[in-house]
C-alpha positions as CSV (number, residue, x, y, z in Angstrom):
1,M,70.7,-14.7,-8.9
2,N,67.3,-14.2,-10.6
3,K,65.1,-11.8,-8.8
4,Q,61.3,-12.5,-8.5
5,H,59.2,-9.4,-9.0
6,G,55.8,-9.1,-7.3
7,F,53.1,-6.5,-7.4
8,S,53.9,-3.3,-5.6
9,L,51.6,-1.8,-3.0
10,V,50.5,0.9,-5.4
11,E,49.6,-1.7,-8.1
12,I,47.6,-3.8,-5.6
13,A,45.8,-0.7,-4.5
14,I,44.9,0.2,-8.0
15,V,43.6,-3.3,-8.7
16,L,41.5,-3.1,-5.5
17,V,40.0,0.2,-6.5
18,I,39.1,-1.2,-10.0
19,V,37.5,-4.3,-8.5
20,G,35.6,-2.1,-6.0
21,L,34.2,0.0,-8.8
22,M,33.2,-3.0,-10.8
23,V,31.5,-4.6,-7.8
24,G,29.8,-1.3,-6.9
25,G,28.6,-1.0,-10.5
26,L,27.1,-4.5,-10.3
27,L,25.4,-4.0,-6.9
28,T,23.5,-0.8,-7.8
29,P,21.5,-2.4,-10.7
30,L,21.0,-5.5,-8.5
31,T,19.6,-3.4,-5.7
32,M,17.3,-1.6,-8.2
33,Q,16.1,-4.9,-9.6
34,L,15.3,-6.2,-6.1
35,E,13.3,-3.1,-5.2
36,Q,11.4,-3.3,-8.5
37,R,10.6,-6.9,-7.8
38,K,9.3,-6.0,-4.3
39,A,7.2,-3.2,-5.8
40,A,5.8,-5.6,-8.4
41,D,5.1,-8.3,-5.7
42,T,3.3,-5.7,-3.5
43,Q,1.2,-4.4,-6.5
44,R,0.1,-8.0,-7.2
45,A,-0.8,-8.4,-3.6
46,L,-2.8,-5.2,-3.6
47,D,-4.7,-6.4,-6.7
48,E,-5.4,-9.7,-5.0
49,A,-6.6,-7.9,-1.9
50,R,-9.0,-5.9,-4.0
51,E,-10.4,-9.1,-5.6
52,A,-10.7,-10.7,-2.2
53,L,-12.7,-7.8,-1.0
54,V,-15.1,-8.1,-3.9
55,G,-15.3,-11.8,-3.3
56,F,-16.1,-11.3,0.3
57,A,-18.9,-8.9,-0.6
58,L,-20.3,-11.4,-3.1
59,R,-20.4,-14.1,-0.4
60,N,-21.6,-11.9,2.5
61,G,-23.3,-8.9,1.0
62,Y,-21.1,-6.4,2.8
63,L,-17.3,-5.5,3.1
64,P,-15.2,-6.6,6.1
65,C,-14.2,-4.3,9.0
66,P,-10.5,-3.5,9.6
67,A,-8.5,-6.1,11.5
68,I,-8.7,-6.4,15.3
69,S,-5.0,-5.5,15.7
70,A,-1.5,-5.7,14.1
71,S,-1.3,-9.3,15.4
72,D,-4.9,-10.5,14.9
73,G,-6.1,-10.4,11.3
74,Q,-9.7,-11.2,11.9
75,E,-12.2,-8.4,11.1
76,D,-13.1,-6.4,14.2
77,R,-16.9,-6.6,14.2
78,S,-19.4,-6.2,17.0
79,G,-22.9,-7.2,15.9
80,G,-23.6,-5.7,12.5
81,R,-21.1,-3.0,12.6
82,C,-17.3,-2.4,13.0
83,T,-16.3,-2.3,16.7
84,G,-16.4,1.3,17.9
85,E,-17.5,2.5,14.5
86,R,-13.9,2.1,13.4
87,R,-13.4,2.4,9.7
88,D,-9.6,2.6,9.3
89,G,-6.9,0.2,10.4
90,Y,-5.1,-2.9,9.0
91,L,-6.4,-5.0,6.2
92,P,-8.2,-8.1,7.8
93,W,-5.8,-10.5,6.2
94,A,-6.9,-13.6,8.2
95,T,-10.6,-13.0,7.3
96,L,-9.7,-12.6,3.6
97,G,-7.1,-15.4,3.5
98,L,-4.3,-13.0,2.4
99,P,-0.6,-12.4,3.4
100,R,-0.2,-10.2,6.4
101,L,2.8,-8.1,5.2
102,D,3.9,-6.3,2.0
103,A,7.3,-7.0,0.4
104,W,9.0,-4.6,2.9
105,N,7.5,-6.4,5.9
106,H,4.9,-3.8,6.7
107,L,1.2,-4.3,7.4
108,Y,-1.3,-3.3,4.8
109,R,-3.6,-0.4,5.7
110,Y,-7.4,-0.5,5.0
111,S,-10.2,2.0,5.1
112,V,-13.9,1.2,4.4
113,T,-17.0,3.3,4.0
114,P,-19.0,2.4,7.2
115,A,-22.2,1.8,5.3
116,F,-20.5,-0.8,3.2
117,A,-19.3,-2.7,6.2
118,D,-22.7,-2.8,7.9
119,S,-23.9,-6.4,7.9
120,A,-27.3,-5.5,9.5
121,I,-28.3,-3.0,6.8
122,R,-26.5,-4.3,3.8
123,F,-25.5,-1.8,1.1
124,K,-27.5,-1.3,-2.1
125,L,-26.8,0.3,-5.4
126,V,-27.8,3.7,-4.0
127,T,-25.7,3.5,-0.8
128,A,-23.4,6.5,-0.6
129,R,-19.7,6.1,-0.5
130,D,-17.4,8.6,1.2
131,I,-13.7,7.9,0.2
132,T,-11.9,10.0,-2.4
133,V,-8.5,9.2,-4.0
134,Y,-6.4,12.1,-5.3
135,T,-3.3,12.4,-7.5
136,R,-1.1,15.2,-8.9
137,D,-1.2,16.4,-12.5
138,G,1.9,17.2,-14.7
139,L,2.2,20.6,-12.9
140,G,2.1,19.1,-9.5
141,N,-1.4,20.3,-8.7
142,L,-3.9,18.1,-6.8
143,A,-6.3,16.3,-9.2
144,P,-9.0,13.7,-8.6
145,A,-8.0,10.1,-9.3
146,T,-11.6,9.0,-8.6
147,A,-14.9,10.7,-8.5
148,P,-15.4,12.6,-5.2
149,A,-16.7,10.5,-2.3
150,D,-17.2,7.5,-4.6
151,I,-15.0,4.7,-3.3
152,P,-16.2,1.9,-1.0
153,A,-12.8,0.8,0.3
154,V,-9.0,1.5,-0.1
155,I,-6.0,-0.7,0.5
156,L,-2.6,0.8,1.0
157,S,1.1,-0.2,1.3
158,H,3.4,2.4,2.7
159,G,6.1,1.4,0.3
160,R,9.9,1.0,0.6
161,N,10.5,3.8,3.1
162,G,7.6,2.7,5.2
163,Y,6.7,6.1,6.5
164,G,3.5,5.8,8.5
165,A,3.5,2.0,8.3
166,T,3.4,-0.6,11.1
167,S,6.3,-3.2,11.1
168,D,6.0,-6.9,11.5
169,A,6.7,-6.5,15.2
170,G,3.7,-4.1,15.5
171,L,5.9,-1.0,15.8
172,L,4.9,2.3,14.1
173,V,7.5,3.5,11.5
174,S,8.4,7.2,11.5
175,N,6.3,9.4,9.3
176,G,9.4,11.0,7.8
177,S,9.9,14.7,7.5
178,R,7.7,17.6,6.4
179,S,9.0,17.2,2.9
180,N,6.9,14.1,2.2
181,E,3.5,15.9,2.4
182,D,1.6,13.3,0.4
183,E,2.9,10.4,2.5
184,Q,2.2,12.3,5.6
185,N,-1.4,12.6,4.4
186,N,-1.7,8.9,3.8
187,A,-0.3,8.1,7.2
188,H,-3.2,9.8,8.8
189,A,-6.0,9.5,6.2
190,D,-9.2,7.6,6.5
191,I,-11.3,9.3,3.8
192,N,-9.0,11.3,1.4
193,F,-6.0,9.4,0.1
194,M,-3.1,10.2,-2.3
195,A,-2.0,7.9,-5.2
196,R,0.8,9.1,-7.6
197,S,4.0,8.0,-9.2
198,A,6.9,7.1,-7.0
199,S,9.7,9.6,-6.6
200,D,12.7,10.3,-4.4
201,N,12.7,14.0,-5.2
202,H,12.0,16.0,-2.1
203,A,11.5,19.2,-4.2
204,L,8.5,17.9,-6.1
205,P,5.0,19.1,-5.0
206,G,4.0,16.6,-2.2
207,G,7.6,15.6,-1.7
208,E,9.1,12.1,-2.0
209,F,6.5,9.3,-2.4
210,D,6.5,5.5,-2.7
211,D,3.1,4.6,-1.2
212,M,1.1,2.1,-3.3
213,V,-2.7,2.6,-3.2
214,A,-5.5,0.4,-4.6
215,W,-9.2,0.8,-4.3
216,V,-12.4,-1.0,-4.9
217,S,-14.3,0.5,-7.8
218,P,-18.0,0.8,-7.1
219,N,-18.8,0.1,-10.7
220,I,-16.9,-3.2,-10.7
221,L,-18.2,-4.2,-7.3
222,F,-21.9,-3.5,-8.3
223,N,-21.5,-5.2,-11.7
224,R,-20.1,-8.4,-10.1
225,M,-22.8,-8.4,-7.4
226,V,-25.7,-7.8,-9.9
227,A,-24.3,-10.5,-12.2
228,A,-24.2,-12.9,-9.2
229,Q,-27.8,-11.8,-8.3
230,V,-26.6,-10.5,-4.9
231,L,-27.9,-7.0,-5.9
232,P,-30.2,-5.2,-6.2
């Protein structure tokens, strides 16, 4: 009688291991591509938010206040000023007509120089700003990314890990550990922000970092407003 030979358990196990390695090798690049796409989408959204802020200033003569809450995207304004003199909070997405969440489903942060959000005494070319953005040089030392106290407004995404962010449900995400010093700074900042290259290396100065920061340049803002005859 002819015997039919099948695969042994060892052979099947070897095949399964090989298939697992192949699938794992495919999934890793795919995951990286998805994260890169999310980062690119969020960067575009930050750029659009910056343009929307400039457009708001062109139309109104001042910048918006932070949003009322994590669920209400209208700017929180009482009379001519931000309610309670609040300068830092969530991007007023409804007022600006923008998406509420970044690609990781976290709300965008926003900080504005109070004098630039005052609708009663509208800012002028000489109005002082008070926000500074820092970075780190090749040696890891703090370095200015902008002129000191020169920025009217900042928009921030807390990135993939979301440390310091607020979720879609309005819940605060953990700030992480002490190793992510620069992200810890951004989680509590309202005047001095950090913007640098993303890294998962805890040992680098400032620790791991994936925050994405955009800011309104006073030069671009003033140039647009002068060209539109809103200023001086």
